[in-house]
TIGUGU-671766 format. One record per residue (C-alpha): residue in three letters; z, x, y. Coordinates in steps of 0.1 Angstrom, whole numbers, padded with zeros to 4 digits, always signed. Each point is the difference from the previous one (the first is absolute). Layout:
residues N
alaZXY...
end
This chain:
residues 442
met-0011+0284+0819thr+0000+0032-0024leu-0011-0007-0032glu+0033+0015-0012asn+0019-0029+0022phe-0020-0024-0019glu+0010+0013-0034tyr+0041+0000+0010arg-0004-0038+0014thr-0017-0012-0032asp+0018+0018-0026ser+0012-0026-0023leu+0033+0022-0005phe+0006-0005+0038leu-0012-0040-0004arg+0015-0005-0033asn-0027-0026-0004gln-0015+0016-0032leu+0025-0028-0023ala-0005-0029+0023asp+0001-0024-0032asn+0023-0025+0007pro-0015-0032+0029asp+0035-0004+0008lys+0006+0000+0042phe+0013+0034-0002val-0024+0015-0023ile+0031+0016-0019pro-0018+0019-0030ile+0005-0016-0039ile+0018+0018-0026pro-0019-0006-0033lys+0029-0012-0026pro+0012+0032-0026his+0003-0006-0036phe+0030+0017-0016ala+0010-0010-0035gln+0030-0010-0010glu+0020+0031-0010glu-0010+0017+0030leu+0023-0016+0021arg+0025+0002-0022asn+0031+0024+0011leu-0023+0012+0025arg+0006+0027+0025leu-0016+0013+0029leu-0007+0031+0022gly+0005+0002+0038phe-0035+0013+0018asn+0019+0025+0014gln+0004+0012-0037val-0035-0001-0013lys-0010+0032+0021gln+0025+0022-0023asp-0002-0023-0033lys-0040+0006-0006gly-0003-0032-0023ala+0035+0017-0025his+0010-0037+0000arg-0032-0018-0005asn+0020-0031-0011arg+0014-0007+0031met-0009-0022+0026val-0003+0015+0035his+0020-0014+0031phe-0002-0001+0038phe+0035-0010+0005leu+0007+0024+0025tyr+0003+0005+0039asp-0033-0005+0012tyr-0009+0036+0009asn-0001+0013-0031phe-0030-0019-0010glu-0021-0003+0034lys-0020+0026-0015ile-0019-0022-0023trp-0008-0022+0027lys-0012+0021+0019asp-0025+0014-0027pro+0006-0013-0035ala-0026+0018-0021pro+0018+0030-0004phe+0028-0015-0022val-0024-0023-0019glu-0003+0029-0031leu+0040+0005+0000leu+0011-0036+0002arg-0028-0005-0030ser+0023+0015-0024tyr+0025-0024-0001arg+0004-0040-0014gly-0001-0015+0029val+0003-0002+0040leu+0020-0019+0021thr-0016-0005+0040pro+0016+0021+0029asp+0030-0022+0010phe-0008+0000+0035ser+0034-0015+0020met+0002-0033+0002tyr+0031-0001+0025thr+0011-0031+0015glu+0004+0019+0033met-0036+0008-0003pro-0022-0019+0023pro-0026-0020-0022ala-0030+0018+0008ile+0015+0028-0013gln+0012-0016-0031leu-0039-0012-0003tyr-0010+0033+0005asn+0026+0017-0029thr-0014-0031-0022phe-0038+0010+0005arg+0008+0038-0004asn+0019-0010-0031arg-0031-0020-0018trp-0026+0024+0017cys+0017+0029-0024gly+0006-0018-0031ala-0036-0020+0003tyr-0014+0042+0007leu+0018+0014-0031ala-0011-0031-0022gln-0034+0002+0009asn+0001+0037-0011gly+0013-0010-0033leu+0038+0004+0004arg+0022-0031-0015val+0017-0012+0032val+0030-0022+0005pro+0006-0021+0032thr+0034+0011+0019val+0008-0035+0019asn+0019+0004+0024trp+0008-0023+0034gly+0021-0006+0030thr+0007-0035+0016glu-0018-0029-0009glu-0024+0001+0025ser-0013+0031-0021phe-0008-0023-0035asp-0034-0009+0022phe-0012+0035-0012cys+0025+0019-0019phe-0015-0014-0040ala-0035+0001+0014gly-0024+0023-0025ile+0025-0005-0029glu-0021-0015-0029lys+0018-0028-0019gly+0017+0008-0032ser+0005+0035+0011val+0028+0028-0015val+0011+0000+0037ser+0036+0022+0015val+0025-0002+0020ser+0036+0019+0010thr+0027-0022+0010tyr+0023+0033+0015met-0004-0009+0035phe+0013-0036-0005his+0029+0003-0020glu+0040+0008+0017his+0010+0034+0003gly+0019+0021+0025asn+0015-0026+0017his-0031-0018+0007ala-0012-0032-0006asp-0017-0013-0030gln-0040-0012+0013lys+0000-0019-0034asp-0014-0031+0016ile-0029+0019+0021phe-0008+0015-0036leu+0003-0031-0023lys-0024-0018+0026gly-0027+0021-0003tyr+0005+0005-0038arg-0003-0035-0004glu-0032-0002+0022leu-0016+0029-0025leu+0008-0017-0029arg-0018-0031+0012arg-0031+0016+0019ile-0004+0027-0029glu+0014-0011-0031pro+0004+0036-0010glu+0001+0012-0037tyr+0030+0019+0002val+0017+0012+0031ile+0013+0037-0001cys+0033+0001+0017tyr+0008+0030+0015ser+0040+0000+0005glu+0020-0028-0013pro-0012-0036-0005phe+0020-0029+0018pro+0007-0024-0031glu-0017-0026+0017met-0037+0019+0000glu-0017-0018-0023gly-0029+0010-0021asn-0009+0030-0027leu+0019+0028+0017ile-0005+0037-0010tyr+0035+0015+0015val-0007+0038+0012asp+0030+0019+0008tyr-0001+0028+0033glu+0019+0025-0020met-0012-0004-0032ser-0038+0008+0011ser+0014+0028+0023trp-0009+0034-0003arg+0036+0007-0016his-0011-0018-0029met-0035+0012-0005glu+0007+0013-0038asp+0027-0026-0006asn-0007-0026-0030ile+0014-0029+0011val+0007-0031-0023pro+0009-0032+0022glu+0032-0008+0002glu-0009-0035+0001ser-0026-0024-0002ile+0001-0028+0024lys-0021-0028+0014his+0004-0016+0034thr-0009-0042-0007tyr+0020-0028+0027gly+0026+0023+0013val+0010+0005-0038leu+0001+0035-0024thr-0016-0004-0034arg-0010+0025-0022pro-0037-0003-0006pro-0019+0015-0027val-0023+0027+0010tyr+0004+0009+0039asp+0026+0030+0003ile+0015+0003+0032ile+0023+0029+0007lys+0037-0021+0015lys+0008+0031+0022thr+0008+0002+0039gly-0019+0030+0019tyr-0010+0008+0034ile-0032+0005+0019cys-0015+0008+0032lys-0012-0033+0013gly-0013-0034-0002gly-0007-0034+0021gly+0024-0021+0017ser+0019+0014+0036ala-0007+0032+0007tyr+0041+0001+0009gly+0006-0010-0033gly+0010-0030+0017ser+0033-0007+0017trp+0030+0019-0007lys+0031-0023-0010pro+0036+0004-0014lys-0003+0010-0031lys+0036+0007-0007pro+0032-0017+0017asp+0007+0031+0021asp-0038-0001+0012glu+0009-0033+0022arg+0015+0020+0027phe-0030+0017+0011leu-0013-0038+0009gly+0014-0021+0024lys-0001-0015+0035pro-0012+0017+0032gly+0033+0017+0013glu+0020-0006-0026ile+0027+0030-0019lys+0005-0012-0031thr+0031+0016-0016ser+0003+0012-0034tyr+0016+0020-0024ile-0009+0023-0034gly+0025+0021-0020gly+0025-0007+0023tyr-0019+0013+0035lys-0007-0022+0026arg-0036-0002+0015glu-0015-0020+0031thr-0038-0006+0001lys-0017-0002+0029ile-0030-0031+0002gly-0026+0006+0028ser-0023-0026+0013ser-0020-0004-0026gly+0029-0011-0026tyr-0004+0035-0020ala+0029+0029+0000ile-0005+0025+0028lys+0036+0022+0000glu+0022-0001-0025arg+0039+0013+0007his+0020+0014-0031tyr+0036+0010+0000ser+0004+0023-0025thr-0010+0040-0002ala-0016-0015-0033pro-0016+0018-0019asn+0005+0039+0016ala+0025+0004+0026lys-0018+0027+0010his-0025-0021+0015his+0015-0029+0012thr+0026-0012+0022asn+0019-0028-0002pro-0019-0022+0011his-0031+0009+0001asp-0031-0018+0013his-0037-0003-0020gln-0032-0015+0020ile-0023-0020-0025thr-0036-0001+0003trp-0022-0021-0022glu-0028+0023-0016asn-0019-0011-0025asn+0016-0036+0009his+0029+0020-0019pro+0037+0004+0023asn+0004+0036+0005leu+0029+0016+0010ser+0002+0033+0021glu+0020+0028+0001ala+0035-0006+0005gln+0009-0002+0038asn+0036+0018+0000tyr+0026+0003+0033trp+0015+0033-0012asp+0016-0003+0036gly+0017-0028-0006asn-0017-0026+0029val-0010-0025-0022pro-0030-0026+0019glu+0010-0036+0001phe-0019-0018-0030lys-0012-0025+0026tyr-0010-0040-0014tyr-0008-0029+0011lys+0016-0020-0032arg+0024+0011-0026val-0003-0011-0034glu+0022+0007-0026asn-0020-0021-0028leu-0006+0032-0024lys+0031+0006-0025asn+0005+0036-0024asn-0028-0003-0019met+0008+0031-0021asn+0005-0018-0034met-0035-0011+0001glu-0015+0036+0017asn+0016+0022-0028lys-0036+0015-0015phe-0038+0005-0001tyr-0016-0023-0018ser-0033+0023-0002leu-0005+0033+0012asn-0026-0010+0023glu+0026-0019+0019ala+0019+0031-0001lys-0028+0022+0012glu-0008-0026+0028ser+0034-0006+0014ile+0005+0041+0003leu-0034+0004+0016tyr+0009-0024+0027gly+0030+0016+0008gly+0023-0020-0018glu+0031+0022-0014leu+0029-0008-0029ile+0024+0015-0020phe+0002-0003-0034arg+0025+0013-0027tyr-0007+0023-0030glu+0020+0015-0027asn+0032-0007+0020lys-0019+0016+0034asn-0008-0016+0026tyr-0032+0009+0022gly-0020-0008+0030ile-0036-0003+0010thr-0010+0009+0036arg-0036-0005+0014leu-0004+0021+0030ser-0037-0002+0003ser-0027-0001-0021asp-0002+0033-0005cys+0043+0005-0008ile+0012-0021-0028ile+0038+0012-0007leu+0023-0005-0032ala+0041+0009+0008asp+0028-0005-0013glu+0018-0035+0019asp+0019+0026+0023gly-0028+0020+0007ser+0002+0032-0016asn-0025+0015-0025glu-0032-0013+0019ile-0035+0004-0015lys-0028-0009+0024phe-0033-0014-0017thr-0035+0004+0019ser-0013-0034-0016leu+0015-0029-0020glu-0023+0015-0033ala+0024+0030+0007leu+0032-0021+0003leu-0010-0020-0032asn-0010+0031-0028his+0036+0017+0011lys+0024+0002-0025ile+0035-0012+0001gly+0015+0016-0031asp-0028-0006-0025val-0016-0033+0016lys-0025-0002+0018phe+0009-0018+0033arg-0025-0029-0001lys+0008-0003-0036leu+0041-0002+0010ile-0003-0021+0033met-0007-0029-0023ser+0024+0000-0022val+0029+0006+0031lys+0025-0020+0013leu-0012-0003+0044leu+0035+0003+0019tyr-0020-0004+0032arg-0034-0007+0015asn-0011-0007+0031leu-0040-0009-0014
end
């Protein structure tokens, strides 16, 4: 055995045993309770770890967070020493939020809990004020996911992945089970909540909005729009705890890695689910559609009896294969029949059970909904200033805006380019939120 091999295998950074101060069976390091004056937690804003190197302490009144994809901060686990002085500049540091998705085996969830606490204990040992970020998977993770946190500590959580968005079922029950267990075991002094809290969340909540903590608003002086406190499902105004009431977007959190199961959000979405083998008929904007349901109960193909939204790229009828990407229906490029030989749309059982939904589906309710529709192959016709326009996605890097008859085509290589395009004096991203939709297939 060489000295080099001996030093490698006994190195404390390899063994991770120099912070083994917890008598529990997993020996998860304990993060000492941080102390903050009440004023330090009012109007709190955060800074992502991926911005710290560039920021160089310029916004030292913020706390550093790790609500990012794991690859952004794996380096602090592998070698934390180089980051100590950089992080020391800030008001506090939340522990790295290594993922705890419910699809992960318990062994990985335990490992990620250990890494979370080890990094926090290491930074605290070096004189930083550290706030434990708490995450959990299924109830089985309760055996270890609260370990290493002193009673009465300030803690942080994220609700983002547990909310409903993008036609995915919310996982509120999963979150609230873990949150109530957190309150019972830790009795936290304050809970820093990254993304909007659920009304049922009790305790002293400090709501930190992602958008207002992003690099876009680094220099903005924000006056809270509204102060709220969640107590027993009732929103009330507290005397001192300021919480910015504004919804934003963040990258990751706990819950399911897939964001929960997909579910119909609009009446028209119901056509994508059904009994294996059936074909569901629906109408929108006066046009007929037939949706074939596969053996899994999810749609696999759809036939459109129209040339909408662009007759240059669609025959009547034309088909779209439907795949399920990111647990979301994705319509392929149109399969056209220019020679007039239209194959039979085979089925086991025809179901005429969906009516014309146009009156319910004539606008987008958020920019995110509009973007998601186009990204997943949605096609649409909208009316603006007494003129009809059509959007067709031929591929991920070819989106076409044209008049409804197919004339005056403009091709965009990305969705962002389309969103920034002006029709008249108005950018498409703003216009699409106010116009009436005459047709949409997703």
